[in-house]
N, CA, C, O and the ligand as a Tripos MOL2 file, in Angstrom:
@<TRIPOS>MOLECULE
protein
  297   295    75     0     0
PROTEIN
NO_CHARGES

@<TRIPOS>ATOM
      1 N           0.8430   -1.2380    0.0370 N.3       1 MET1
      2 CA         -0.0550    0.0070   -0.0360 C.3       1 MET1
      3 C           0.8590    1.2240    0.0490 C.2       1 MET1
      4 O           1.7520    1.3000    0.8930 O.2       1 MET1
      5 N           0.5910    2.2350   -0.9080 N.am      2 ALA2
      6 CA          1.3700    3.4430   -0.9760 C.3       2 ALA2
      7 C           0.4700    4.5180   -0.3640 C.2       2 ALA2
      8 O          -0.7430    4.5630   -0.5680 O.2       2 ALA2
      9 N           1.1110    5.3350    0.3610 N.am      3 TYR3
     10 CA          0.3210    6.4590    1.0710 C.3       3 TYR3
     11 C           0.0770    7.5200   -0.0640 C.2       3 TYR3
     12 O           0.9660    7.8490   -0.8500 O.2       3 TYR3
     13 N          -1.2330    8.0430   -0.0870 N.am      4 ILE4
     14 CA         -1.5080    8.9180   -1.1890 C.3       4 ILE4
     15 C          -2.0620   10.1440   -0.6580 C.2       4 ILE4
     16 O          -2.5370   10.9630   -1.4450 O.2       4 ILE4
     17 N          -2.0530   10.3770    0.6590 N.am      5 GLY5
     18 CA         -2.3370   11.7260    1.0720 C.3       5 GLY5
     19 C          -3.5200   11.5650    2.3140 C.2       5 GLY5
     20 O          -4.0390   10.5210    2.7080 O.2       5 GLY5
     21 N          -3.7340   12.8310    2.7410 N.am      6 THR6
     22 CA         -4.8630   12.9700    3.7630 C.3       6 THR6
     23 C          -6.1300   13.3020    2.9670 C.2       6 THR6
     24 O          -6.0690   14.1350    2.0630 O.2       6 THR6
     25 N          -7.1930   12.7260    3.2510 N.am      7 TRP7
     26 CA         -8.4600   12.8840    2.4980 C.3       7 TRP7
     27 C          -9.5200   13.7400    3.4340 C.2       7 TRP7
     28 O          -9.6540   13.5960    4.6490 O.2       7 TRP7
     29 N         -10.1790   14.5840    2.6640 N.am      8 LEU8
     30 CA        -11.3530   15.2430    3.2940 C.3       8 LEU8
     31 C         -12.6750   14.4790    2.6130 C.2       8 LEU8
     32 O         -12.6120   13.7380    1.6320 O.2       8 LEU8
     33 N         -13.7620   14.7890    3.2760 N.am      9 PRO9
     34 CA        -14.9670   14.1880    2.7740 C.3       9 PRO9
     35 C         -15.1700   14.0580    1.1890 C.2       9 PRO9
     36 O         -15.4690   13.0210    0.5980 O.2       9 PRO9
     37 N         -14.9580   15.2650    0.6470 N.am     10 ARG10
     38 CA        -15.0190   15.3390   -0.8320 C.3      10 ARG10
     39 C         -14.1690   14.3480   -1.6500 C.2      10 ARG10
     40 O         -14.5040   13.9320   -2.7590 O.2      10 ARG10
     41 N         -12.9810   13.9920   -0.9710 N.am     11 ASP11
     42 CA        -12.1980   12.9500   -1.7510 C.3      11 ASP11
     43 C         -12.8130   11.6190   -1.7690 C.2      11 ASP11
     44 O         -12.4860   10.7920   -2.6190 O.2      11 ASP11
     45 N         -13.6620   11.3870   -0.8930 N.am     12 PHE12
     46 CA        -14.3690    9.9770   -0.8560 C.3      12 PHE12
     47 C         -15.4280    9.9660   -1.9070 C.2      12 PHE12
     48 O         -15.7300    8.9350   -2.5080 O.2      12 PHE12
     49 N         -16.0290   11.2070   -2.1370 N.am     13 ALA13
     50 CA        -17.0340   11.2470   -3.2590 C.3      13 ALA13
     51 C         -16.3240   11.1810   -4.5920 C.2      13 ALA13
     52 O         -16.8270   10.6090   -5.5590 O.2      13 ALA13
     53 N         -15.1530   11.7740   -4.6270 N.am     14 ALA14
     54 CA        -14.3860   11.7820   -5.9170 C.3      14 ALA14
     55 C         -13.9530   10.3150   -6.2160 C.2      14 ALA14
     56 O         -13.9300    9.9270   -7.3840 O.2      14 ALA14
     57 N         -13.6340    9.5510   -5.2610 N.am     15 ALA15
     58 CA        -13.1490    8.1460   -5.4700 C.3      15 ALA15
     59 C         -14.1930    7.2500   -5.7420 C.2      15 ALA15
     60 O         -13.9670    6.1770   -6.3010 O.2      15 ALA15
     61 N         -15.5100    7.6560   -5.3350 N.am     16 SER16
     62 CA        -16.6550    6.7150   -5.5170 C.3      16 SER16
     63 C         -17.2170    6.5910   -6.8680 C.2      16 SER16
     64 O         -17.5000    7.6210   -7.4790 O.2      16 SER16
     65 N         -17.4180    5.3760   -7.4290 N.am     17 PRO17
     66 CA        -18.0530    5.3930   -8.7420 C.3      17 PRO17
     67 C         -19.3790    6.0110   -8.7690 C.2      17 PRO17
     68 O         -19.7780    6.5430   -9.8050 O.2      17 PRO17
     69 N         -20.0920    5.9790   -7.7040 N.am     18 VAL18
     70 CA        -21.4670    6.5890   -7.5820 C.3      18 VAL18
     71 C         -21.5370    7.8660   -6.8090 C.2      18 VAL18
     72 O         -22.6280    8.2800   -6.4170 O.2      18 VAL18
     73 N         -20.3800    8.5370   -6.5600 N.am     19 ARG19
     74 CA        -20.2050    9.7000   -5.9070 C.3      19 ARG19
     75 C         -20.8680    9.6790   -4.5130 C.2      19 ARG19
     76 O         -21.4740   10.6370   -4.0320 O.2      19 ARG19
     77 N         -20.6870    8.4760   -3.9150 N.am     20 ASP20
     78 CA        -21.2830    8.3220   -2.4960 C.3      20 ASP20
     79 C         -20.1340    8.4430   -1.5810 C.2      20 ASP20
     80 O         -19.3960    7.4640   -1.4650 O.2      20 ASP20
     81 N         -19.8890    9.5120   -0.9210 N.am     21 ALA21
     82 CA        -18.6920    9.6620   -0.0060 C.3      21 ALA21
     83 C         -18.7840    8.7390    1.1570 C.2      21 ALA21
     84 O         -17.8060    8.0590    1.4660 O.2      21 ALA21
     85 N         -19.9670    8.6700    1.8600 N.am     22 ARG22
     86 CA        -20.0920    7.8250    2.8970 C.3      22 ARG22
     87 C         -19.9360    6.2600    2.6530 C.2      22 ARG22
     88 O         -19.4150    5.5430    3.5070 O.2      22 ARG22
     89 N         -20.3650    5.8180    1.5640 N.am     23 SER23
     90 CA        -20.3560    4.4150    1.2780 C.3      23 SER23
     91 C         -18.7930    4.1860    0.8360 C.2      23 SER23
     92 O         -18.2630    3.1210    1.1510 O.2      23 SER23
     93 N         -18.1010    5.1040    0.1610 N.am     24 GLN24
     94 CA        -16.7420    4.9820   -0.0030 C.3      24 GLN24
     95 C         -15.8490    4.9780    1.1280 C.2      24 GLN24
     96 O         -14.8340    4.2820    1.1050 O.2      24 GLN24
     97 N         -16.1630    5.7400    2.1700 N.am     25 PHE25
     98 CA        -15.3980    5.7960    3.4760 C.3      25 PHE25
     99 C         -15.5500    4.4530    4.1210 C.2      25 PHE25
    100 O         -14.5790    3.8550    4.5850 O.2      25 PHE25
    101 N         -16.7770    3.9770    4.1510 N.am     26 ILE26
    102 CA        -16.9550    2.6510    4.8580 C.3      26 ILE26
    103 C         -16.2870    1.5330    4.1210 C.2      26 ILE26
    104 O         -15.7070    0.6420    4.7410 O.2      26 ILE26
    105 N         -16.3590    1.5560    2.7050 N.am     27 ALA27
    106 CA        -15.6050    0.5450    1.9650 C.3      27 ALA27
    107 C         -14.2000    0.4350    2.1210 C.2      27 ALA27
    108 O         -13.6260   -0.6500    2.0210 O.2      27 ALA27
    109 N         -13.5360    1.6520    2.3940 N.am     28 MET28
    110 CA        -12.1370    1.6270    2.5710 C.3      28 MET28
    111 C         -11.6460    1.3700    3.9490 C.2      28 MET28
    112 O         -10.4430    1.3160    4.2050 O.2      28 MET28
    113 N         -12.6370    1.2010    4.8920 N.am     29 ALA29
    114 CA        -12.2140    0.9930    6.3000 C.3      29 ALA29
    115 C         -11.9110   -0.2860    6.6410 C.2      29 ALA29
    116 O         -12.4770   -1.2540    6.1330 O.2      29 ALA29
    117 N         -10.9410   -0.3730    7.5810 N.am     30 ARG30
    118 CA        -10.5850   -1.8110    8.0120 C.3      30 ARG30
    119 C         -11.1500   -2.1060    9.4250 C.2      30 ARG30
    120 O         -10.8150   -3.1120   10.0500 O.2      30 ARG30
    121 N         -11.9890   -1.2180    9.8820 N.am     31 THR31
    122 CA        -12.6920   -1.5040   11.2490 C.3      31 THR31
    123 C         -14.0840   -1.2300   10.9690 C.2      31 THR31
    124 O         -14.4590   -0.5170   10.0380 O.2      31 THR31
    125 N         -14.9460   -1.8940   11.9100 N.am     32 ASN32
    126 CA        -16.3110   -1.8840   11.7150 C.3      32 ASN32
    127 C         -17.0410   -0.6280   12.3350 C.2      32 ASN32
    128 O         -18.2680   -0.6060   12.4230 O.2      32 ASN32
    129 N         -16.3410    0.2930   12.7110 N.am     33 ASP33
    130 CA        -16.9990    1.4170   13.3560 C.3      33 ASP33
    131 C         -17.0230    2.6220   12.3450 C.2      33 ASP33
    132 O         -17.3170    3.7700   12.6790 O.2      33 ASP33
    133 N         -16.6870    2.2410   11.0970 N.am     34 ALA34
    134 CA        -16.6920    3.3110   10.0260 C.3      34 ALA34
    135 C         -18.0290    4.1580    9.9430 C.2      34 ALA34
    136 O         -18.0660    5.3840   10.0440 O.2      34 ALA34
    137 N         -18.9740    3.4400    9.7710 N.am     35 ALA35
    138 CA        -20.3810    4.1240    9.4540 C.3      35 ALA35
    139 C         -20.6250    5.0650   10.7750 C.2      35 ALA35
    140 O         -21.0390    6.2170   10.6530 O.2      35 ALA35
    141 N         -20.3600    4.5310   11.9260 N.am     36 ARG36
    142 CA        -20.6760    5.3020   13.0980 C.3      36 ARG36
    143 C         -19.7090    6.6070   13.1050 C.2      36 ARG36
    144 O         -20.1360    7.7090   13.4490 O.2      36 ARG36
    145 N         -18.4980    6.4090   12.7340 N.am     37 THR37
    146 CA        -17.4500    7.5290   12.7160 C.3      37 THR37
    147 C         -17.9380    8.5080   11.6690 C.2      37 THR37
    148 O         -17.9770    9.7060   11.9500 O.2      37 THR37
    149 N         -18.3010    8.0820   10.5150 N.am     38 TRP38
    150 CA        -18.7070    9.0210    9.4580 C.3      38 TRP38
    151 C         -20.0060    9.8210    9.9430 C.2      38 TRP38
    152 O         -20.1000   11.0450    9.8400 O.2      38 TRP38
    153 N         -20.9290    9.0500   10.4460 N.am     39 ASP39
    154 CA        -22.1610    9.7960   10.8910 C.3      39 ASP39
    155 C         -21.9730   10.6940   12.1040 C.2      39 ASP39
    156 O         -22.8060   11.5480   12.4070 O.2      39 ASP39
    157 N         -20.9060   10.4850   12.7580 N.am     40 THR40
    158 CA        -20.6480   11.3140   13.9170 C.3      40 THR40
    159 C         -19.8890   12.6490   13.4180 C.2      40 THR40
    160 O         -20.0640   13.7310   13.9790 O.2      40 THR40
    161 N         -19.1290   12.4930   12.4410 N.am     41 CYS41
    162 CA        -18.1440   13.4830   12.0240 C.3      41 CYS41
    163 C         -18.6570   14.3110   10.7320 C.2      41 CYS41
    164 O         -18.1080   15.3500   10.3650 O.2      41 CYS41
    165 N         -19.6950   13.7700   10.1310 N.am     42 VAL42
    166 CA        -20.0430   14.4610    8.9410 C.3      42 VAL42
    167 C         -21.6110   14.8460    9.0370 C.2      42 VAL42
    168 O         -22.4580   13.9620    9.1610 O.2      42 VAL42
    169 N         -21.9240   16.1160    8.9760 N.am     43 GLN43
    170 CA        -23.2650   16.3180    9.0700 C.3      43 GLN43
    171 C         -24.1000   15.9890    7.6580 C.2      43 GLN43
    172 O         -23.4850   15.8890    6.5970 O.2      43 GLN43
    173 N         -25.2090   15.8670    7.7140 N.am     44 GLU44
    174 CA        -25.9750   15.4700    6.5360 C.3      44 GLU44
    175 C         -26.4490   16.8350    5.7140 C.2      44 GLU44
    176 O         -27.6150   17.1930    5.5440 O.2      44 GLU44
    177 N         -25.3420   17.4500    5.2860 N.am     45 ASP45
    178 CA        -25.4970   18.6660    4.5380 C.3      45 ASP45
    179 C         -25.6410   18.2550    2.9820 C.2      45 ASP45
    180 O         -25.2690   17.1480    2.5920 O.2      45 ASP45
    181 N         -26.1380   19.1070    2.2220 N.am     46 VAL46
    182 CA        -26.1650   18.9540    0.8040 C.3      46 VAL46
    183 C         -24.7320   18.8340    0.3380 C.2      46 VAL46
    184 O         -24.3900   17.8970   -0.3830 O.2      46 VAL46
    185 N         -23.8580   19.8060    0.7530 N.am     47 GLU47
    186 CA        -22.4980   19.8360    0.3080 C.3      47 GLU47
    187 C         -21.6930   19.2330    1.5250 C.2      47 GLU47
    188 O         -22.0060   19.4340    2.6980 O.2      47 GLU47
    189 N         -20.5800   18.4430    1.0960 N.am     48 LEU48
    190 CA        -19.7550   17.8510    2.0340 C.3      48 LEU48
    191 C         -18.8000   18.9900    2.6010 C.2      48 LEU48
    192 O         -18.4430   19.9000    1.8530 O.2      48 LEU48
    193 N         -18.3930   18.9340    3.9120 N.am     49 PRO49
    194 CA        -17.7690   20.0350    4.5120 C.3      49 PRO49
    195 C         -16.2750   19.9200    4.0230 C.2      49 PRO49
    196 O         -15.8030   18.8440    3.6570 O.2      49 PRO49
    197 N         -15.5670   21.0890    4.0410 N.am     50 ASP50
    198 CA        -14.1970   21.2780    3.5450 C.3      50 ASP50
    199 C         -13.2750   20.9610    4.7140 C.2      50 ASP50
    200 O         -12.0630   20.9970    4.5040 O.2      50 ASP50
    201 N         -13.6880   20.6840    5.8100 N.am     51 GLU51
    202 CA        -12.9110   20.2800    6.9790 C.3      51 GLU51
    203 C         -13.7180   19.4140    7.8480 C.2      51 GLU51
    204 O         -14.9490   19.4020    7.8620 O.2      51 GLU51
    205 N         -12.8930   18.6420    8.6160 N.am     52 TRP52
    206 CA        -13.4510   17.7520    9.6910 C.3      52 TRP52
    207 C         -12.4880   17.4230   10.7490 C.2      52 TRP52
    208 O         -11.2820   17.6500   10.6430 O.2      52 TRP52
    209 N         -13.0690   16.8600   11.8160 N.am     53 VAL53
    210 CA        -12.1350   16.4880   12.8220 C.3      53 VAL53
    211 C         -11.1500   15.3960   12.7640 C.2      53 VAL53
    212 O         -10.2700   15.2380   13.6110 O.2      53 VAL53
    213 N         -11.3590   14.5330   11.5710 N.am     54 ILE54
    214 CA        -10.6430   13.4140   11.3450 C.3      54 ILE54
    215 C          -9.4070   13.6280   10.6980 C.2      54 ILE54
    216 O          -9.4600   14.3620    9.7120 O.2      54 ILE54
    217 N          -8.2540   13.1420   11.0280 N.am     55 CYS55
    218 CA         -7.0790   13.0540   10.1420 C.3      55 CYS55
    219 C          -7.1040   11.7750    9.3510 C.2      55 CYS55
    220 O          -6.7250   10.7450    9.9100 O.2      55 CYS55
    221 N          -7.4890   11.7450    8.1790 N.am     56 TYR56
    222 CA         -7.5160   10.5850    7.4180 C.3      56 TYR56
    223 C          -6.4340   10.3230    6.4720 C.2      56 TYR56
    224 O          -6.0870   11.1930    5.6720 O.2      56 TYR56
    225 N          -5.8490    9.1060    6.5210 N.am     57 TYR57
    226 CA         -4.6640    8.8230    5.7620 C.3      57 TYR57
    227 C          -5.0170    7.6720    4.7070 C.2      57 TYR57
    228 O          -5.2330    6.5090    5.0500 O.2      57 TYR57
    229 N          -5.0510    8.1080    3.4330 N.am     58 ALA58
    230 CA         -5.4280    7.2530    2.4290 C.3      58 ALA58
    231 C          -4.2670    6.4760    1.7240 C.2      58 ALA58
    232 O          -3.1550    6.9850    1.5870 O.2      58 ALA58
    233 N          -4.5630    5.2810    1.3050 N.am     59 PHE59
    234 CA         -3.4890    4.4020    0.7810 C.3      59 PHE59
    235 C          -4.0310    3.7440   -0.4540 C.2      59 PHE59
    236 O          -5.2290    3.4630   -0.4790 O.2      59 PHE59
    237 N          -3.2280    3.4590   -1.5290 N.am     60 ARG60
    238 CA         -3.6240    2.7030   -2.7530 C.3      60 ARG60
    239 C          -2.6470    1.7610   -2.9470 C.2      60 ARG60
    240 O          -1.4440    2.0110   -2.8820 O.2      60 ARG60
    241 N          -3.2400    0.4130   -3.2440 N.am     61 CYS61
    242 CA         -2.4090   -0.7200   -3.6090 C.3      61 CYS61
    243 C          -1.6970   -0.5330   -4.8760 C.2      61 CYS61
    244 O          -2.3880   -0.2690   -5.8590 O.2      61 CYS61
    245 N          -0.4210   -0.6270   -5.0120 N.am     62 LEU62
    246 CA          0.2840   -0.3570   -6.1530 C.3      62 LEU62
    247 C           0.0780   -1.4040   -7.2790 C.2      62 LEU62
    248 O           0.3220   -1.1880   -8.4660 O.2      62 LEU62
    249 N          -0.4150   -2.6030   -6.7480 N.am     63 HIS63
    250 CA         -0.7170   -3.6650   -7.6990 C.3      63 HIS63
    251 C          -2.2230   -3.8120   -8.2510 C.2      63 HIS63
    252 O          -2.4570   -4.0980   -9.4250 O.2      63 HIS63
    253 N          -3.1240   -3.6110   -7.3780 N.am     64 CYS64
    254 CA         -4.5300   -3.6200   -7.9520 C.3      64 CYS64
    255 C          -5.2880   -2.3470   -7.7170 C.2      64 CYS64
    256 O          -6.4820   -2.2880   -8.0120 O.2      64 CYS64
    257 N          -4.6670   -1.3530   -7.2140 N.am     65 ASN65
    258 CA         -5.4080   -0.0340   -7.0860 C.3      65 ASN65
    259 C          -6.4320    0.0140   -6.0560 C.2      65 ASN65
    260 O          -7.1590    1.0020   -5.9610 O.2      65 ASN65
    261 N          -6.5490   -1.0880   -5.1990 N.am     66 THR66
    262 CA         -7.4780   -0.9630   -4.1750 C.3      66 THR66
    263 C          -7.1710    0.2220   -3.1640 C.2      66 THR66
    264 O          -6.0240    0.4590   -2.7840 O.2      66 THR66
    265 N          -8.1330    0.8510   -2.8120 N.am     67 LEU67
    266 CA         -8.0480    1.9800   -1.8970 C.3      67 LEU67
    267 C          -8.2680    1.5230   -0.4340 C.2      67 LEU67
    268 O          -9.1060    0.6480   -0.2210 O.2      67 LEU67
    269 N          -7.6280    2.0150    0.4920 N.am     68 ALA68
    270 CA         -7.8280    1.8080    1.9000 C.3      68 ALA68
    271 C          -7.4960    2.9450    2.7580 C.2      68 ALA68
    272 O          -6.9210    3.8910    2.2180 O.2      68 ALA68
    273 N          -7.7790    3.0110    4.0790 N.am     69 GLY69
    274 CA         -7.3390    4.1240    4.7590 C.3      69 GLY69
    275 C          -7.6340    3.8770    6.3090 C.2      69 GLY69
    276 O          -8.3350    2.9720    6.7620 O.2      69 GLY69
    277 N          -7.0020    4.8010    6.9860 N.am     70 ASN70
    278 CA         -7.3170    4.6880    8.5480 C.3      70 ASN70
    279 C          -7.1840    6.1380    8.8540 C.2      70 ASN70
    280 O          -6.7290    6.9890    8.0910 O.2      70 ASN70
    281 N          -7.6720    6.3330   10.1590 N.am     71 TRP71
    282 CA         -7.7800    7.7160   10.7100 C.3      71 TRP71
    283 C          -7.5790    7.7650   12.1280 C.2      71 TRP71
    284 O          -7.6900    6.7680   12.8420 O.2      71 TRP71
    285 N          -7.2270    9.1290   12.6270 N.am     72 ASP72
    286 CA         -7.2640    9.3240   13.8950 C.3      72 ASP72
    287 C          -7.9020   10.7790   14.0960 C.2      72 ASP72
    288 O          -8.2710   11.4880   13.1600 O.2      72 ASP72
    289 N          -7.9650   11.0660   15.2230 N.am     73 PHE73
    290 CA         -8.6860   12.3560   15.6130 C.3      73 PHE73
    291 C          -7.5260   13.4630   15.9930 C.2      73 PHE73
    292 O          -7.7680   14.3530   16.8080 O.2      73 PHE73
    293 N          -6.3980   13.3540   15.4160 N.am     74 GLY74
    294 CA         -5.4170   14.3480   15.7510 C.3      74 GLY74
    295 C          -5.8670   15.7670   15.2110 C.2      74 GLY74
    296 O          -5.1550   16.7530   15.3990 O.2      74 GLY74
    297 ZN         -3.7200   -5.1110   -4.0810 Zn       75 ZN75
@<TRIPOS>BOND
     1     1     2 1
     2     2     3 1
     3     3     4 2
     4     3     5 am
     5     5     6 1
     6     6     7 1
     7     7     8 2
     8     7     9 am
     9     9    10 1
    10    10    11 1
    11    11    12 2
    12    11    13 am
    13    13    14 1
    14    14    15 1
    15    15    16 2
    16    15    17 am
    17    17    18 1
    18    18    19 1
    19    19    20 2
    20    19    21 am
    21    21    22 1
    22    22    23 1
    23    23    24 2
    24    23    25 am
    25    25    26 1
    26    26    27 1
    27    27    28 2
    28    27    29 am
    29    29    30 1
    30    30    31 1
    31    31    32 2
    32    31    33 am
    33    33    34 1
    34    34    35 1
    35    35    36 2
    36    35    37 am
    37    37    38 1
    38    38    39 1
    39    39    40 2
    40    39    41 am
    41    41    42 1
    42    42    43 1
    43    43    44 2
    44    43    45 am
    45    45    46 1
    46    46    47 1
    47    47    48 2
    48    47    49 am
    49    49    50 1
    50    50    51 1
    51    51    52 2
    52    51    53 am
    53    53    54 1
    54    54    55 1
    55    55    56 2
    56    55    57 am
    57    57    58 1
    58    58    59 1
    59    59    60 2
    60    59    61 am
    61    61    62 1
    62    62    63 1
    63    63    64 2
    64    63    65 am
    65    65    66 1
    66    66    67 1
    67    67    68 2
    68    67    69 am
    69    69    70 1
    70    70    71 1
    71    71    72 2
    72    71    73 am
    73    73    74 1
    74    74    75 1
    75    75    76 2
    76    75    77 am
    77    77    78 1
    78    78    79 1
    79    79    80 2
    80    79    81 am
    81    81    82 1
    82    82    83 1
    83    83    84 2
    84    83    85 am
    85    85    86 1
    86    86    87 1
    87    87    88 2
    88    87    89 am
    89    89    90 1
    90    90    91 1
    91    91    92 2
    92    91    93 am
    93    93    94 1
    94    94    95 1
    95    95    96 2
    96    95    97 am
    97    97    98 1
    98    98    99 1
    99    99   100 2
   100    99   101 am
   101   101   102 1
   102   102   103 1
   103   103   104 2
   104   103   105 am
   105   105   106 1
   106   106   107 1
   107   107   108 2
   108   107   109 am
   109   109   110 1
   110   110   111 1
   111   111   112 2
   112   111   113 am
   113   113   114 1
   114   114   115 1
   115   115   116 2
   116   115   117 am
   117   117   118 1
   118   118   119 1
   119   119   120 2
   120   119   121 am
   121   121   122 1
   122   122   123 1
   123   123   124 2
   124   123   125 am
   125   125   126 1
   126   126   127 1
   127   127   128 2
   128   127   129 am
   129   129   130 1
   130   130   131 1
   131   131   132 2
   132   131   133 am
   133   133   134 1
   134   134   135 1
   135   135   136 2
   136   135   137 am
   137   137   138 1
   138   138   139 1
   139   139   140 2
   140   139   141 am
   141   141   142 1
   142   142   143 1
   143   143   144 2
   144   143   145 am
   145   145   146 1
   146   146   147 1
   147   147   148 2
   148   147   149 am
   149   149   150 1
   150   150   151 1
   151   151   152 2
   152   151   153 am
   153   153   154 1
   154   154   155 1
   155   155   156 2
   156   155   157 am
   157   157   158 1
   158   158   159 1
   159   159   160 2
   160   159   161 am
   161   161   162 1
   162   162   163 1
   163   163   164 2
   164   163   165 am
   165   165   166 1
   166   166   167 1
   167   167   168 2
   168   167   169 am
   169   169   170 1
   170   170   171 1
   171   171   172 2
   172   171   173 am
   173   173   174 1
   174   174   175 1
   175   175   176 2
   176   175   177 am
   177   177   178 1
   178   178   179 1
   179   179   180 2
   180   179   181 am
   181   181   182 1
   182   182   183 1
   183   183   184 2
   184   183   185 am
   185   185   186 1
   186   186   187 1
   187   187   188 2
   188   187   189 am
   189   189   190 1
   190   190   191 1
   191   191   192 2
   192   191   193 am
   193   193   194 1
   194   194   195 1
   195   195   196 2
   196   195   197 am
   197   197   198 1
   198   198   199 1
   199   199   200 2
   200   199   201 am
   201   201   202 1
   202   202   203 1
   203   203   204 2
   204   203   205 am
   205   205   206 1
   206   206   207 1
   207   207   208 2
   208   207   209 am
   209   209   210 1
   210   210   211 1
   211   211   212 2
   212   211   213 am
   213   213   214 1
   214   214   215 1
   215   215   216 2
   216   215   217 am
   217   217   218 1
   218   218   219 1
   219   219   220 2
   220   219   221 am
   221   221   222 1
   222   222   223 1
   223   223   224 2
   224   223   225 am
   225   225   226 1
   226   226   227 1
   227   227   228 2
   228   227   229 am
   229   229   230 1
   230   230   231 1
   231   231   232 2
   232   231   233 am
   233   233   234 1
   234   234   235 1
   235   235   236 2
   236   235   237 am
   237   237   238 1
   238   238   239 1
   239   239   240 2
   240   239   241 am
   241   241   242 1
   242   242   243 1
   243   243   244 2
   244   243   245 am
   245   245   246 1
   246   246   247 1
   247   247   248 2
   248   247   249 am
   249   249   250 1
   250   250   251 1
   251   251   252 2
   252   251   253 am
   253   253   254 1
   254   254   255 1
   255   255   256 2
   256   255   257 am
   257   257   258 1
   258   258   259 1
   259   259   260 2
   260   259   261 am
   261   261   262 1
   262   262   263 1
   263   263   264 2
   264   263   265 am
   265   265   266 1
   266   266   267 1
   267   267   268 2
   268   267   269 am
   269   269   270 1
   270   270   271 1
   271   271   272 2
   272   271   273 am
   273   273   274 1
   274   274   275 1
   275   275   276 2
   276   275   277 am
   277   277   278 1
   278   278   279 1
   279   279   280 2
   280   279   281 am
   281   281   282 1
   282   282   283 1
   283   283   284 2
   284   283   285 am
   285   285   286 1
   286   286   287 1
   287   287   288 2
   288   287   289 am
   289   289   290 1
   290   290   291 1
   291   291   292 2
   292   291   293 am
   293   293   294 1
   294   294   295 1
   295   295   296 2
@<TRIPOS>SUBSTRUCTURE
     1 MET1         2 RESIDUE 1 A MET
     2 ALA2         6 RESIDUE 1 A ALA
     3 TYR3        10 RESIDUE 1 A TYR
     4 ILE4        14 RESIDUE 1 A ILE
     5 GLY5        18 RESIDUE 1 A GLY
     6 THR6        22 RESIDUE 1 A THR
     7 TRP7        26 RESIDUE 1 A TRP
     8 LEU8        30 RESIDUE 1 A LEU
     9 PRO9        34 RESIDUE 1 A PRO
    10 ARG10       38 RESIDUE 1 A ARG
    11 ASP11       42 RESIDUE 1 A ASP
    12 PHE12       46 RESIDUE 1 A PHE
    13 ALA13       50 RESIDUE 1 A ALA
    14 ALA14       54 RESIDUE 1 A ALA
    15 ALA15       58 RESIDUE 1 A ALA
    16 SER16       62 RESIDUE 1 A SER
    17 PRO17       66 RESIDUE 1 A PRO
    18 VAL18       70 RESIDUE 1 A VAL
    19 ARG19       74 RESIDUE 1 A ARG
    20 ASP20       78 RESIDUE 1 A ASP
    21 ALA21       82 RESIDUE 1 A ALA
    22 ARG22       86 RESIDUE 1 A ARG
    23 SER23       90 RESIDUE 1 A SER
    24 GLN24       94 RESIDUE 1 A GLN
    25 PHE25       98 RESIDUE 1 A PHE
    26 ILE26      102 RESIDUE 1 A ILE
    27 ALA27      106 RESIDUE 1 A ALA
    28 MET28      110 RESIDUE 1 A MET
    29 ALA29      114 RESIDUE 1 A ALA
    30 ARG30      118 RESIDUE 1 A ARG
    31 THR31      122 RESIDUE 1 A THR
    32 ASN32      126 RESIDUE 1 A ASN
    33 ASP33      130 RESIDUE 1 A ASP
    34 ALA34      134 RESIDUE 1 A ALA
    35 ALA35      138 RESIDUE 1 A ALA
    36 ARG36      142 RESIDUE 1 A ARG
    37 THR37      146 RESIDUE 1 A THR
    38 TRP38      150 RESIDUE 1 A TRP
    39 ASP39      154 RESIDUE 1 A ASP
    40 THR40      158 RESIDUE 1 A THR
    41 CYS41      162 RESIDUE 1 A CYS
    42 VAL42      166 RESIDUE 1 A VAL
    43 GLN43      170 RESIDUE 1 A GLN
    44 GLU44      174 RESIDUE 1 A GLU
    45 ASP45      178 RESIDUE 1 A ASP
    46 VAL46      182 RESIDUE 1 A VAL
    47 GLU47      186 RESIDUE 1 A GLU
    48 LEU48      190 RESIDUE 1 A LEU
    49 PRO49      194 RESIDUE 1 A PRO
    50 ASP50      198 RESIDUE 1 A ASP
    51 GLU51      202 RESIDUE 1 A GLU
    52 TRP52      206 RESIDUE 1 A TRP
    53 VAL53      210 RESIDUE 1 A VAL
    54 ILE54      214 RESIDUE 1 A ILE
    55 CYS55      218 RESIDUE 1 A CYS
    56 TYR56      222 RESIDUE 1 A TYR
    57 TYR57      226 RESIDUE 1 A TYR
    58 ALA58      230 RESIDUE 1 A ALA
    59 PHE59      234 RESIDUE 1 A PHE
    60 ARG60      238 RESIDUE 1 A ARG
    61 CYS61      242 RESIDUE 1 A CYS
    62 LEU62      246 RESIDUE 1 A LEU
    63 HIS63      250 RESIDUE 1 A HIS
    64 CYS64      254 RESIDUE 1 A CYS
    65 ASN65      258 RESIDUE 1 A ASN
    66 THR66      262 RESIDUE 1 A THR
    67 LEU67      266 RESIDUE 1 A LEU
    68 ALA68      270 RESIDUE 1 A ALA
    69 GLY69      274 RESIDUE 1 A GLY
    70 ASN70      278 RESIDUE 1 A ASN
    71 TRP71      282 RESIDUE 1 A TRP
    72 ASP72      286 RESIDUE 1 A ASP
    73 PHE73      290 RESIDUE 1 A PHE
    74 GLY74      294 RESIDUE 1 A GLY
    75 ZN75       297 GROUP 0 **** ****
């Protein structure tokens, strides 16, 4: 996995084939608290926020392009 940067909510929408940021966030998570984390940190606004309390580290597999990530609340 190669580190590809810190992501904001809009980056998940951009990475999602159906522009669904929440589903993309959950799909990339390796823990099962992702849905709860997203729902706690992202308000259900029409537009995704430009900042959030999460420090999200995104990674991409250099072999199959699979996206993954993890986060902390730094
Ligand atoms: Zn891979």
